[in-house]
All heavy atoms as a GROMACS GRO file, in nm:
protein
  617
    1MET      N    1  12.240   9.703  14.466
    1MET     CA    2  12.201   9.686  14.324
    1MET      C    3  12.294   9.597  14.254
    1MET      O    4  12.419   9.620  14.268
    1MET     CB    5  12.199   9.829  14.269
    1MET     CG    6  12.167   9.834  14.116
    1MET     SD    7  12.152  10.006  14.068
    1MET     CE    8  12.043   9.981  13.924
    2PRO      N    9  12.245   9.498  14.191
    2PRO     CA   10  12.339   9.400  14.124
    2PRO      C   11  12.412   9.466  14.015
    2PRO      O   12  12.362   9.555  13.939
    2PRO     CB   13  12.246   9.286  14.077
    2PRO     CG   14  12.105   9.348  14.067
    2PRO     CD   15  12.111   9.462  14.168
    3HIS      N   16  12.527   9.407  13.980
    3HIS     CA   17  12.612   9.459  13.870
    3HIS      C   18  12.556   9.407  13.743
    3HIS      O   19  12.524   9.287  13.728
    3HIS     CB   20  12.757   9.418  13.888
    3HIS     CG   21  12.842   9.451  13.776
    3HIS    ND1   22  12.884   9.579  13.754
    3HIS    CD2   23  12.903   9.372  13.675
    3HIS    CE1   24  12.965   9.581  13.643
    3HIS    NE2   25  12.977   9.456  13.598
    4ILE      N   26  12.542   9.488  13.641
    4ILE     CA   27  12.492   9.449  13.504
    4ILE      C   28  12.608   9.442  13.416
    4ILE      O   29  12.684   9.547  13.392
    4ILE     CB   30  12.390   9.549  13.454
    4ILE    CG1   31  12.267   9.546  13.550
    4ILE    CG2   32  12.340   9.506  13.318
    4ILE    CD1   33  12.161   9.652  13.512
    5THR      N   34  12.635   9.332  13.350
    5THR     CA   35  12.746   9.318  13.254
    5THR      C   36  12.715   9.382  13.125
    5THR      O   37  12.592   9.413  13.090
    5THR     CB   38  12.778   9.168  13.229
    5THR    OG1   39  12.662   9.105  13.159
    5THR    CG2   40  12.801   9.096  13.368
    6SER      N   41  12.809   9.407  13.050
    6SER     CA   42  12.794   9.468  12.914
    6SER      C   43  12.706   9.373  12.825
    6SER      O   44  12.632   9.418  12.743
    6SER     CB   45  12.921   9.501  12.847
    6SER     OG   46  13.010   9.390  12.836
    7ALA      N   47  12.730   9.242  12.838
    7ALA     CA   48  12.648   9.146  12.765
    7ALA      C   49  12.505   9.155  12.803
    7ALA      O   50  12.416   9.145  12.715
    7ALA     CB   51  12.700   9.006  12.785
    8GLU      N   52  12.473   9.174  12.928
    8GLU     CA   53  12.334   9.187  12.976
    8GLU      C   54  12.278   9.318  12.916
    8GLU      O   55  12.164   9.318  12.876
    8GLU     CB   56  12.326   9.189  13.123
    8GLU     CG   57  12.352   9.045  13.180
    8GLU     CD   58  12.364   9.055  13.335
    8GLU    OE1   59  12.418   9.148  13.389
    8GLU    OE2   60  12.328   8.950  13.401
    9ARG      N   61  12.355   9.418  12.921
    9ARG     CA   62  12.316   9.557  12.868
    9ARG      C   63  12.283   9.538  12.724
    9ARG      O   64  12.176   9.592  12.678
    9ARG     CB   65  12.423   9.654  12.896
    9ARG     CG   66  12.370   9.792  12.933
    9ARG     CD   67  12.475   9.890  12.968
    9ARG     NE   68  12.513   9.867  13.108
    9ARG     CZ   69  12.645   9.846  13.149
    9ARG    NH1   70  12.734   9.836  13.060
    9ARG    NH2   71  12.669   9.824  13.279
   10LEU      N   72  12.368   9.475  12.652
   10LEU     CA   73  12.344   9.453  12.508
   10LEU      C   74  12.219   9.370  12.482
   10LEU      O   75  12.140   9.407  12.394
   10LEU     CB   76  12.471   9.393  12.445
   10LEU     CG   77  12.466   9.362  12.295
   10LEU    CD1   78  12.441   9.490  12.218
   10LEU    CD2   79  12.581   9.290  12.247
   11GLY      N   80  12.206   9.268  12.558
   11GLY     CA   81  12.078   9.182  12.543
   11GLY      C   82  11.953   9.264  12.572
   11GLY      O   83  11.853   9.249  12.504
   12HIS      N   84  11.959   9.350  12.673
   12HIS     CA   85  11.845   9.437  12.705
   12HIS      C   86  11.814   9.525  12.590
   12HIS      O   87  11.699   9.543  12.542
   12HIS     CB   88  11.868   9.512  12.830
   12HIS     CG   89  11.764   9.609  12.859
   12HIS    ND1   90  11.640   9.576  12.906
   12HIS    CD2   91  11.756   9.744  12.842
   12HIS    CE1   92  11.560   9.682  12.925
   12HIS    NE2   93  11.635   9.787  12.885
   13LYS      N   94  11.920   9.591  12.530
   13LYS     CA   95  11.903   9.682  12.426
   13LYS      C   96  11.840   9.603  12.302
   13LYS      O   97  11.755   9.661  12.235
   13LYS     CB   98  12.038   9.746  12.386
   13LYS     CG   99  12.035   9.846  12.274
   13LYS     CD  100  12.169   9.910  12.248
   13LYS     CE  101  12.162  10.011  12.143
   13LYS     NZ  102  12.290  10.072  12.110
   14ARG      N  103  11.891   9.491  12.271
   14ARG     CA  104  11.829   9.412  12.158
   14ARG      C  105  11.684   9.380  12.185
   14ARG      O  106  11.607   9.387  12.094
   14ARG     CB  107  11.921   9.290  12.134
   14ARG     CG  108  12.050   9.314  12.069
   14ARG     CD  109  12.121   9.184  12.040
   14ARG     NE  110  12.249   9.222  11.983
   14ARG     CZ  111  12.349   9.130  11.976
   14ARG    NH1  112  12.339   9.016  12.032
   14ARG    NH2  113  12.468   9.166  11.921
   15GLY      N  114  11.659   9.348  12.314
   15GLY     CA  115  11.516   9.313  12.341
   15GLY      C  116  11.426   9.431  12.328
   15GLY      O  117  11.311   9.419  12.262
   16VAL      N  118  11.468   9.552  12.361
   16VAL     CA  119  11.391   9.671  12.346
   16VAL      C  120  11.376   9.698  12.194
   16VAL      O  121  11.267   9.733  12.150
   16VAL     CB  122  11.459   9.795  12.414
   16VAL    CG1  123  11.393   9.924  12.370
   16VAL    CG2  124  11.452   9.777  12.564
   17GLN      N  125  11.477   9.683  12.120
   17GLN     CA  126  11.472   9.706  11.976
   17GLN      C  127  11.378   9.605  11.913
   17GLN      O  128  11.297   9.650  11.828
   17GLN     CB  129  11.618   9.684  11.917
   17GLN     CG  130  11.626   9.720  11.760
   17GLN     CD  131  11.621   9.865  11.735
   17GLN    OE1  132  11.686   9.940  11.808
   17GLN    NE2  133  11.566   9.906  11.631
   18GLU      N  134  11.381   9.483  11.946
   18GLU     CA  135  11.296   9.381  11.888
   18GLU      C  136  11.150   9.410  11.929
   18GLU      O  137  11.056   9.403  11.833
   18GLU     CB  138  11.332   9.241  11.932
   18GLU     CG  139  11.466   9.190  11.859
   18GLU     CD  140  11.508   9.060  11.917
   18GLU    OE1  141  11.434   8.998  11.995
   18GLU    OE2  142  11.619   9.025  11.882
   19ALA      N  143  11.119   9.448  12.050
   19ALA     CA  144  10.987   9.476  12.089
   19ALA      C  145  10.930   9.595  12.016
   19ALA      O  146  10.818   9.600  11.975
   19ALA     CB  147  10.987   9.504  12.239
   20THR      N  148  11.016   9.700  12.004
   20THR     CA  149  10.978   9.824  11.926
   20THR      C  150  10.944   9.782  11.782
   20THR      O  151  10.844   9.834  11.730
   20THR     CB  152  11.085   9.928  11.937
   20THR    OG1  153  11.109   9.960  12.077
   20THR    CG2  154  11.051  10.053  11.857
   21ASP      N  155  11.033   9.712  11.726
   21ASP     CA  156  11.008   9.672  11.585
   21ASP      C  157  10.880   9.589  11.564
   21ASP      O  158  10.801   9.622  11.476
   21ASP     CB  159  11.120   9.577  11.536
   21ASP     CG  160  11.254   9.651  11.512
   21ASP    OD1  161  11.253   9.780  11.523
   21ASP    OD2  162  11.358   9.586  11.488
   22SER      N  163  10.850   9.499  11.654
   22SER     CA  164  10.729   9.423  11.650
   22SER      C  165  10.602   9.508  11.659
   22SER      O  166  10.513   9.497  11.586
   22SER     CB  167  10.733   9.311  11.754
   22SER     OG  168  10.611   9.236  11.751
   23ILE      N  169  10.602   9.594  11.759
   23ILE     CA  170  10.487   9.683  11.783
   23ILE      C  171  10.464   9.781  11.668
   23ILE      O  172  10.352   9.790  11.613
   23ILE     CB  173  10.497   9.761  11.918
   23ILE    CG1  174  10.486   9.661  12.029
   23ILE    CG2  175  10.395   9.868  11.927
   23ILE    CD1  176  10.532   9.720  12.162
   24LEU      N  177  10.575   9.845  11.626
   24LEU     CA  178  10.567   9.938  11.518
   24LEU      C  179  10.510   9.872  11.391
   24LEU      O  180  10.432   9.925  11.315
   24LEU     CB  181  10.709   9.999  11.490
   24LEU     CG  182  10.711  10.110  11.394
   24LEU    CD1  183  10.610  10.227  11.418
   24LEU    CD2  184  10.850  10.162  11.378
   25LEU      N  185  10.558   9.753  11.359
   25LEU     CA  186  10.521   9.682  11.237
   25LEU      C  187  10.376   9.648  11.238
   25LEU      O  188  10.302   9.668  11.144
   25LEU     CB  189  10.606   9.559  11.211
   25LEU     CG  190  10.578   9.490  11.081
   25LEU    CD1  191  10.601   9.586  10.954
   25LEU    CD2  192  10.670   9.372  11.068
   26ARG      N  193  10.333   9.604  11.362
   26ARG     CA  194  10.176   9.577  11.370
   26ARG      C  195  10.101   9.699  11.356
   26ARG      O  196   9.997   9.693  11.286
   26ARG     CB  197  10.158   9.505  11.510
   26ARG     CG  198  10.200   9.364  11.516
   26ARG     CD  199  10.142   9.294  11.634
   26ARG     NE  200  10.151   9.371  11.758
   26ARG     CZ  201  10.225   9.346  11.859
   26ARG    NH1  202  10.302   9.235  11.863
   26ARG    NH2  203  10.233   9.423  11.965
   27GLN      N  204  10.141   9.811  11.412
   27GLN     CA  205  10.068   9.934  11.401
   27GLN      C  206  10.064   9.983  11.257
   27GLN      O  207   9.958  10.027  11.208
   27GLN     CB  208  10.126  10.044  11.491
   27GLN     CG  209  10.107  10.018  11.639
   27GLN     CD  210  10.182  10.125  11.732
   27GLN    OE1  211  10.284  10.179  11.678
   27GLN    NE2  212  10.132  10.142  11.838
   28ILE      N  213  10.178   9.977  11.192
   28ILE     CA  214  10.180  10.021  11.050
   28ILE      C  215  10.100   9.933  10.958
   28ILE      O  216  10.028   9.985  10.878
   28ILE     CB  217  10.323  10.029  10.999
   28ILE    CG1  218  10.403  10.146  11.074
   28ILE    CG2  219  10.336  10.041  10.850
   28ILE    CD1  220  10.554  10.146  11.045
   29THR      N  221  10.103   9.803  10.985
   29THR     CA  222  10.030   9.713  10.898
   29THR      C  223   9.878   9.736  10.920
   29THR      O  224   9.800   9.738  10.821
   29THR     CB  225  10.064   9.566  10.936
   29THR    OG1  226  10.199   9.543  10.915
   29THR    CG2  227   9.988   9.469  10.856
   30ARG      N  228   9.834   9.769  11.041
   30ARG     CA  229   9.700   9.789  11.068
   30ARG      C  230   9.653   9.925  11.001
   30ARG      O  231   9.545   9.940  10.948
   30ARG     CB  232   9.674   9.798  11.210
   30ARG     CG  233   9.530   9.816  11.247
   30ARG     CD  234   9.497   9.793  11.389
   30ARG     NE  235   9.357   9.815  11.410
   30ARG     CZ  236   9.291   9.765  11.510
   30ARG    NH1  237   9.358   9.688  11.600
   30ARG    NH2  238   9.161   9.787  11.529
   31ARG      N  239   9.739  10.024  11.005
   31ARG     CA  240   9.704  10.155  10.948
   31ARG      C  241   9.720  10.158  10.799
   31ARG      O  242   9.643  10.215  10.733
   31ARG     CB  243   9.789  10.261  11.012
   31ARG     CG  244   9.770  10.406  10.961
   31ARG     CD  245   9.643  10.461  11.006
   31ARG     NE  246   9.633  10.466  11.149
   31ARG     CZ  247   9.557  10.542  11.221
   31ARG    NH1  248   9.480  10.629  11.165
   31ARG    NH2  249   9.557  10.534  11.351
   32CYS      N  250   9.823  10.093  10.743
   32CYS     CA  251   9.867  10.112  10.604
   32CYS      C  252   9.852   9.991  10.515
   32CYS      O  253   9.859   9.997  10.395
   32CYS     CB  254  10.010  10.159  10.596
   32CYS     SG  255  10.048  10.313  10.690
   33GLY      N  256   9.824   9.877  10.579
   33GLY     CA  257   9.820   9.748  10.505
   33GLY      C  258   9.954   9.680  10.503
   33GLY      O  259  10.056   9.730  10.564
   34GLU      N  260   9.957   9.566  10.442
   34GLU     CA  261  10.078   9.486  10.431
   34GLU      C  262  10.189   9.569  10.352
   34GLU      O  263  10.156   9.638  10.253
   34GLU     CB  264  10.061   9.356  10.359
   34GLU     CG  265   9.992   9.256  10.440
   34GLU     CD  266  10.072   9.207  10.563
   34GLU    OE1  267  10.193   9.194  10.553
   34GLU    OE2  268  10.013   9.197  10.664
   35LEU      N  269  10.310   9.565  10.402
   35LEU     CA  270  10.421   9.635  10.338
   35LEU      C  271  10.509   9.552  10.247
   35LEU      O  272  10.519   9.433  10.277
   35LEU     CB  273  10.509   9.696  10.450
   35LEU     CG  274  10.449   9.785  10.551
   35LEU    CD1  275  10.551   9.836  10.653
   35LEU    CD2  276  10.384   9.905  10.485
   36LYS      N  277  10.554   9.612  10.143
   36LYS     CA  278  10.647   9.544  10.055
   36LYS      C  279  10.784   9.533  10.128
   36LYS      O  280  10.809   9.611  10.215
   36LYS     CB  281  10.665   9.622   9.922
   36LYS     CG  282  10.537   9.621   9.841
   36LYS     CD  283  10.562   9.681   9.709
   36LYS     CE  284  10.430   9.677   9.626
   36LYS     NZ  285  10.451   9.728   9.492
   37ASP      N  286  10.869   9.442  10.087
   37ASP     CA  287  10.995   9.412  10.144
   37ASP      C  288  11.078   9.536  10.157
   37ASP      O  289  11.153   9.555  10.257
   37ASP     CB  290  11.067   9.298  10.076
   37ASP     CG  291  11.002   9.167  10.096
   37ASP    OD1  292  10.926   9.156  10.200
   37ASP    OD2  293  11.027   9.074  10.024
   38ASP      N  294  11.083   9.625  10.057
   38ASP     CA  295  11.175   9.741  10.057
   38ASP      C  296  11.132   9.837  10.170
   38ASP      O  297  11.226   9.900  10.238
   38ASP     CB  298  11.182   9.808   9.924
   38ASP     CG  299  11.038   9.863   9.883
   38ASP    OD1  300  10.937   9.799   9.906
   38ASP    OD2  301  11.036   9.971   9.820
   39LEU      N  302  11.012   9.853  10.197
   39LEU     CA  303  10.960   9.934  10.308
   39LEU      C  304  10.994   9.867  10.445
   39LEU      O  305  11.027   9.939  10.533
   39LEU     CB  306  10.815   9.965  10.299
   39LEU     CG  307  10.768  10.072  10.192
   39LEU    CD1  308  10.619  10.084  10.186
   39LEU    CD2  309  10.841  10.204  10.224
   40ARG      N  310  10.980   9.736  10.451
   40ARG     CA  311  11.010   9.672  10.571
   40ARG      C  312  11.157   9.692  10.600
   40ARG      O  313  11.198   9.713  10.726
   40ARG     CB  314  10.983   9.522  10.566
   40ARG     CG  315  10.838   9.484  10.576
   40ARG     CD  316  10.821   9.340  10.567
   40ARG     NE  317  10.680   9.303  10.574
   40ARG     CZ  318  10.618   9.257  10.681
   40ARG    NH1  319  10.692   9.247  10.789
   40ARG    NH2  320  10.496   9.233  10.686
   41VAL      N  321  11.246   9.685  10.508
   41VAL     CA  322  11.392   9.704  10.526
   41VAL      C  323  11.415   9.847  10.571
   41VAL      O  324  11.499   9.866  10.669
   41VAL     CB  325  11.470   9.665  10.394
   41VAL    CG1  326  11.610   9.713  10.407
   41VAL    CG2  327  11.459   9.521  10.375
   42ARG      N  328  11.352   9.944  10.514
   42ARG     CA  329  11.375  10.078  10.547
   42ARG      C  330  11.335  10.105  10.695
   42ARG      O  331  11.401  10.175  10.776
   42ARG     CB  332  11.296  10.170  10.458
   42ARG     CG  333  11.355  10.194  10.322
   42ARG     CD  334  11.272  10.290  10.241
   42ARG     NE  335  11.290  10.428  10.286
   42ARG     CZ  336  11.228  10.535  10.229
   42ARG    NH1  337  11.147  10.512  10.130
   42ARG    NH2  338  11.250  10.652  10.266
   43LEU      N  339  11.219  10.037  10.735
   43LEU     CA  340  11.179  10.053  10.875
   43LEU      C  341  11.281   9.988  10.969
   43LEU      O  342  11.307  10.041  11.078
   43LEU     CB  343  11.042   9.994  10.893
   43LEU     CG  344  10.920  10.065  10.824
   43LEU    CD1  345  10.803   9.985  10.825
   43LEU    CD2  346  10.912  10.202  10.892
   44GLN      N  347  11.320   9.866  10.938
   44GLN     CA  348  11.419   9.792  11.022
   44GLN      C  349  11.555   9.873  11.037
   44GLN      O  350  11.608   9.858  11.144
   44GLN     CB  351  11.444   9.658  10.965
   44GLN     CG  352  11.326   9.562  10.977
   44GLN     CD  353  11.351   9.425  10.909
   44GLN    OE1  354  11.435   9.426  10.816
   44GLN    NE2  355  11.292   9.321  10.963
   45GLU      N  356  11.587   9.949  10.939
   45GLU     CA  357  11.717  10.015  10.946
   45GLU      C  358  11.713  10.152  11.023
   45GLU      O  359  11.813  10.213  11.050
   45GLU     CB  360  11.766  10.039  10.798
   45GLU     CG  361  11.806   9.910  10.728
   45GLU     CD  362  11.847   9.928  10.590
   45GLU    OE1  363  11.821  10.045  10.535
   45GLU    OE2  364  11.911   9.839  10.534
   46LEU      N  365  11.586  10.193  11.059
   46LEU     CA  366  11.575  10.320  11.132
   46LEU      C  367  11.643  10.301  11.276
   46LEU      O  368  11.622  10.200  11.336
   46LEU     CB  369  11.424  10.357  11.146
   46LEU     CG  370  11.353  10.399  11.026
   46LEU    CD1  371  11.205  10.426  11.065
   46LEU    CD2  372  11.409  10.527  10.967
   47PRO      N  373  11.708  10.408  11.317
   47PRO     CA  374  11.748  10.404  11.461
   47PRO      C  375  11.636  10.413  11.545
   47PRO      O  376  11.519  10.454  11.512
   47PRO     CB  377  11.837  10.538  11.460
   47PRO     CG  378  11.850  10.588  11.329
   47PRO     CD  379  11.740  10.526  11.246
   48LEU      N  380  11.657  10.362  11.676
   48LEU     CA  381  11.548  10.354  11.768
   48LEU      C  382  11.480  10.484  11.788
   48LEU      O  383  11.355  10.500  11.795
   48LEU     CB  384  11.600  10.301  11.901
   48LEU     CG  385  11.498  10.276  12.010
   48LEU    CD1  386  11.391  10.186  11.966
   48LEU    CD2  387  11.563  10.231  12.138
   49GLU      N  388  11.554  10.600  11.785
   49GLU     CA  389  11.498  10.732  11.816
   49GLU      C  390  11.399  10.766  11.697
   49GLU      O  391  11.290  10.821  11.728
   49GLU     CB  392  11.608  10.840  11.817
   49GLU     CG  393  11.552  10.977  11.842
   49GLU     CD  394  11.668  11.077  11.855
   49GLU    OE1  395  11.773  11.050  11.906
   49GLU    OE2  396  11.647  11.189  11.800
   50GLN      N  397  11.433  10.731  11.572
   50GLN     CA  398  11.349  10.759  11.466
   50GLN      C  399  11.218  10.664  11.466
   50GLN      O  400  11.110  10.710  11.437
   50GLN     CB  401  11.420  10.731  11.329
   50GLN     CG  402  11.514  10.844  11.292
   50GLN     CD  403  11.444  10.977  11.275
   50GLN    OE1  404  11.458  11.067  11.355
   50GLN    NE2  405  11.372  10.996  11.167
   51LYS      N  406  11.232  10.545  11.517
   51LYS     CA  407  11.116  10.460  11.529
   51LYS      C  408  11.024  10.512  11.630
   51LYS      O  409  10.903  10.508  11.609
   51LYS     CB  410  11.172  10.317  11.563
   51LYS     CG  411  11.236  10.241  11.454
   51LYS     CD  412  11.287  10.111  11.498
   51LYS     CE  413  11.359  10.042  11.384
   51LYS     NZ  414  11.417   9.910  11.422
   52ASN      N  415  11.075  10.568  11.740
   52ASN     CA  416  10.993  10.624  11.836
   52ASN      C  417  10.913  10.750  11.786
   52ASN      O  418  10.796  10.767  11.807
   52ASN     CB  419  11.075  10.668  11.959
   52ASN     CG  420  11.113  10.544  12.043
   52ASN    OD1  421  11.051  10.444  12.044
   52ASN    ND2  422  11.228  10.558  12.117
   53LYS      N  423  10.982  10.828  11.704
   53LYS     CA  424  10.913  10.941  11.636
   53LYS      C  425  10.808  10.892  11.542
   53LYS      O  426  10.698  10.956  11.528
   53LYS     CB  427  11.013  11.033  11.563
   53LYS     CG  428  11.100  11.107  11.656
   53LYS     CD  429  11.204  11.190  11.582
   53LYS     CE  430  11.299  11.265  11.668
   53LYS     NZ  431  11.394  11.348  11.594
   54LEU      N  432  10.832  10.784  11.468
   54LEU     CA  433  10.738  10.726  11.378
   54LEU      C  434  10.614  10.675  11.447
   54LEU      O  435  10.506  10.692  11.399
   54LEU     CB  436  10.806  10.617  11.292
   54LEU     CG  437  10.717  10.544  11.199
   54LEU    CD1  438  10.646  10.642  11.094
   54LEU    CD2  439  10.801  10.447  11.121
   55THR      N  440  10.633  10.614  11.569
   55THR     CA  441  10.512  10.573  11.641
   55THR      C  442  10.417  10.683  11.671
   55THR      O  443  10.294  10.662  11.667
   55THR     CB  444  10.548  10.494  11.769
   55THR    OG1  445  10.620  10.586  11.854
   55THR    CG2  446  10.626  10.377  11.739
   56GLU      N  447  10.472  10.799  11.695
   56GLU     CA  448  10.383  10.922  11.718
   56GLU      C  449  10.318  10.967  11.583
   56GLU      O  450  10.203  11.003  11.579
   56GLU     CB  451  10.454  11.023  11.794
   56GLU     CG  452  10.494  10.996  11.931
   56GLU     CD  453  10.569  11.103  12.004
   56GLU    OE1  454  10.534  11.218  11.970
   56GLU    OE2  455  10.650  11.076  12.095
   57ALA      N  456  10.398  10.983  11.483
   57ALA     CA  457  10.354  11.028  11.354
   57ALA      C  458  10.247  10.940  11.305
   57ALA      O  459  10.155  10.987  11.227
   57ALA     CB  460  10.475  11.045  11.256
   58LEU      N  461  10.262  10.808  11.320
   58LEU     CA  462  10.172  10.711  11.269
   58LEU      C  463  10.030  10.744  11.310
   58LEU      O  464   9.930  10.706  11.236
   58LEU     CB  465  10.215  10.571  11.311
   58LEU     CG  466  10.136  10.452  11.265
   58LEU    CD1  467  10.140  10.445  11.116
   58LEU    CD2  468  10.194  10.328  11.321
   59LEU      N  469  10.000  10.802  11.417
   59LEU     CA  470   9.873  10.837  11.469
   59LEU      C  471   9.793  10.933  11.367
   59LEU      O  472   9.676  10.926  11.364
   59LEU     CB  473   9.874  10.897  11.610
   59LEU     CG  474   9.930  10.812  11.720
   59LEU    CD1  475   9.950  10.897  11.845
   59LEU    CD2  476   9.839  10.690  11.739
   60ASP      N  477   9.876  11.003  11.292
   60ASP     CA  478   9.810  11.097  11.198
   60ASP      C  479   9.805  11.041  11.058
   60ASP      O  480   9.746  11.110  10.966
   60ASP     CB  481   9.889  11.233  11.194
   60ASP     CG  482   9.884  11.298  11.328
   60ASP    OD1  483   9.777  11.297  11.396
   60ASP    OD2  484   9.983  11.366  11.368
   61PHE      N  485   9.856  10.926  11.034
   61PHE     CA  486   9.857  10.869  10.897
   61PHE      C  487   9.720  10.821  10.860
   61PHE      O  488   9.647  10.773  10.943
   61PHE     CB  489   9.953  10.754  10.884
   61PHE     CG  490  10.105  10.785  10.900
   61PHE    CD1  491  10.146  10.915  10.916
   61PHE    CD2  492  10.197  10.685  10.887
   61PHE    CE1  493  10.279  10.946  10.924
   61PHE    CE2  494  10.330  10.718  10.902
   61PHE     CZ  495  10.372  10.852  10.916
   62THR      N  496   9.686  10.835  10.732
   62THR     CA  497   9.560  10.779  10.673
   62THR      C  498   9.594  10.658  10.586
   62THR      O  499   9.497  10.590  10.541
   62THR     CB  500   9.481  10.882  10.607
   62THR    OG1  501   9.559  10.938  10.504
   62THR    CG2  502   9.437  10.995  10.703
   63GLY      N  503   9.710  10.643  10.544
   63GLY     CA  504   9.745  10.529  10.459
   63GLY      C  505   9.895  10.522  10.415
   63GLY      O  506   9.977  10.591  10.484
   64LEU      N  507   9.920  10.434  10.327
   64LEU     CA  508  10.060  10.400  10.295
   64LEU      C  509  10.143  10.526  10.243
   64LEU      O  510  10.249  10.540  10.271
   64LEU     CB  511  10.062  10.289  10.185
   64LEU     CG  512  10.193  10.235  10.147
   64LEU    CD1  513  10.276  10.179  10.268
   64LEU    CD2  514  10.179  10.134  10.032
   65ALA      N  515  10.070  10.612  10.168
   65ALA     CA  516  10.137  10.729  10.115
   65ALA      C  517  10.196  10.823  10.228
   65ALA      O  518  10.302  10.871  10.211
   65ALA     CB  519  10.038  10.818  10.029
   66ASP      N  520  10.121  10.824  10.342
   66ASP     CA  521  10.172  10.904  10.452
   66ASP      C  522  10.299  10.840  10.508
   66ASP      O  523  10.392  10.911  10.548
   66ASP     CB  524  10.065  10.911  10.560
   66ASP     CG  525   9.952  10.994  10.513
   66ASP    OD1  526   9.965  11.094  10.447
   66ASP    OD2  527   9.837  10.960  10.561
   67LEU      N  528  10.307  10.713  10.519
   67LEU     CA  529  10.427  10.633  10.569
   67LEU      C  530  10.546  10.665  10.474
   67LEU      O  531  10.646  10.705  10.514
   67LEU     CB  532  10.395  10.490  10.577
   67LEU     CG  533  10.528  10.407  10.612
   67LEU    CD1  534  10.588  10.442  10.739
   67LEU    CD2  535  10.500  10.258  10.603
   68VAL      N  536  10.523  10.651  10.343
   68VAL     CA  537  10.633  10.670  10.247
   68VAL      C  538  10.673  10.814  10.254
   68VAL      O  539  10.800  10.842  10.255
   68VAL     CB  540  10.590  10.636  10.105
   68VAL    CG1  541  10.688  10.676   9.999
   68VAL    CG2  542  10.555  10.488  10.099
   69ASN      N  543  10.582  10.915  10.263
   69ASN     CA  544  10.624  11.058  10.273
   69ASN      C  545  10.702  11.082  10.402
   69ASN      O  546  10.807  11.154  10.392
   69ASN     CB  547  10.504  11.138  10.269
   69ASN     CG  548  10.529  11.289  10.273
   69ASN    OD1  549  10.608  11.331  10.186
   69ASN    ND2  550  10.480  11.354  10.372
   70TRP      N  551  10.664  11.022  10.503
   70TRP     CA  552  10.738  11.036  10.632
   70TRP      C  553  10.880  10.978  10.621
   70TRP      O  554  10.974  11.045  10.670
   70TRP     CB  555  10.666  10.978  10.752
   70TRP     CG  556  10.724  11.003  10.885
   70TRP    CD1  557  10.687  11.107  10.969
   70TRP    CD2  558  10.833  10.940  10.947
   70TRP    NE1  559  10.767  11.110  11.074
   70TRP    CE2  560  10.856  11.008  11.070
   70TRP    CE3  561  10.914  10.828  10.915
   70TRP    CZ2  562  10.960  10.960  11.159
   70TRP    CZ3  563  11.012  10.788  11.001
   70TRP    CH2  564  11.030  10.856  11.119
   71LEU      N  565  10.892  10.865  10.568
   71LEU     CA  566  11.028  10.806  10.551
   71LEU      C  567  11.112  10.896  10.457
   71LEU      O  568  11.229  10.911  10.481
   71LEU     CB  569  11.013  10.662  10.496
   71LEU     CG  570  10.961  10.562  10.591
   71LEU    CD1  571  10.924  10.426  10.520
   71LEU    CD2  572  11.054  10.531  10.710
   72ASP      N  573  11.048  10.946  10.354
   72ASP     CA  574  11.127  11.028  10.260
   72ASP      C  575  11.172  11.164  10.317
   72ASP      O  576  11.280  11.216  10.284
   72ASP     CB  577  11.050  11.052  10.129
   72ASP     CG  578  11.036  10.928  10.044
   72ASP    OD1  579  11.108  10.831  10.067
   72ASP    OD2  580  10.943  10.928   9.956
   73THR      N  581  11.091  11.214  10.411
   73THR     CA  582  11.129  11.346  10.462
   73THR      C  583  11.188  11.342  10.598
   73THR      O  584  11.258  11.441  10.634
   73THR     CB  585  10.993  11.439  10.470
   73THR    OG1  586  10.899  11.375  10.554
   73THR    CG2  587  10.943  11.457  10.330
   74GLN      N  588  11.165  11.244  10.684
   74GLN     CA  589  11.206  11.244  10.824
   74GLN      C  590  11.316  11.147  10.851
   74GLN      O  591  11.399  11.171  10.939
   74GLN     CB  592  11.089  11.214  10.918
   74GLN     CG  593  10.965  11.305  10.905
   74GLN     CD  594  11.013  11.446  10.952
   74GLN    OE1  595  11.074  11.459  11.053
   74GLN    NE2  596  10.962  11.550  10.886
   75ALA      N  597  11.321  11.037  10.779
   75ALA     CA  598  11.418  10.934  10.815
   75ALA      C  599  11.553  10.957  10.739
   75ALA      O  600  11.548  11.006  10.627
   75ALA     CB  601  11.364  10.794  10.767
   76PRO      N  602  11.666  10.934  10.813
   76PRO     CA  603  11.792  10.948  10.745
   76PRO      C  604  11.802  10.849  10.632
   76PRO      O  605  11.762  10.743  10.636
   76PRO     CB  606  11.891  10.919  10.854
   76PRO     CG  607  11.818  10.849  10.954
   76PRO     CD  608  11.674  10.881  10.946
   77GLN      N  609  11.857  10.897  10.522
   77GLN     CA  610  11.875  10.811  10.405
   77GLN      C  611  12.007  10.739  10.398
   77GLN      O  612  12.104  10.789  10.444
   77GLN     CB  613  11.854  10.885  10.280
   77GLN     CG  614  11.715  10.950  10.271
   77GLN     CD  615  11.615  10.866  10.212
   77GLN    OE1  616  11.637  10.782  10.122
   77GLN    NE2  617  11.489  10.891  10.243
   0.00000   0.00000   0.00000
């Protein structure tokens, strides 16, 4: 098994984060419509674990109000 440097590990982590962000934003936009900048910032600032929880919760959302409610109640402020 080849040795993985810390730089490679960091690059992998960033790649996973960017892929998660991209998929999550597309899913939210499809479910809730275009987001204002303040909501985009809130989403970007979520830790990866919270983003993963949001991808599951999003399946039950019917619109933007559900997203805002989830962020207000589930996401760390």
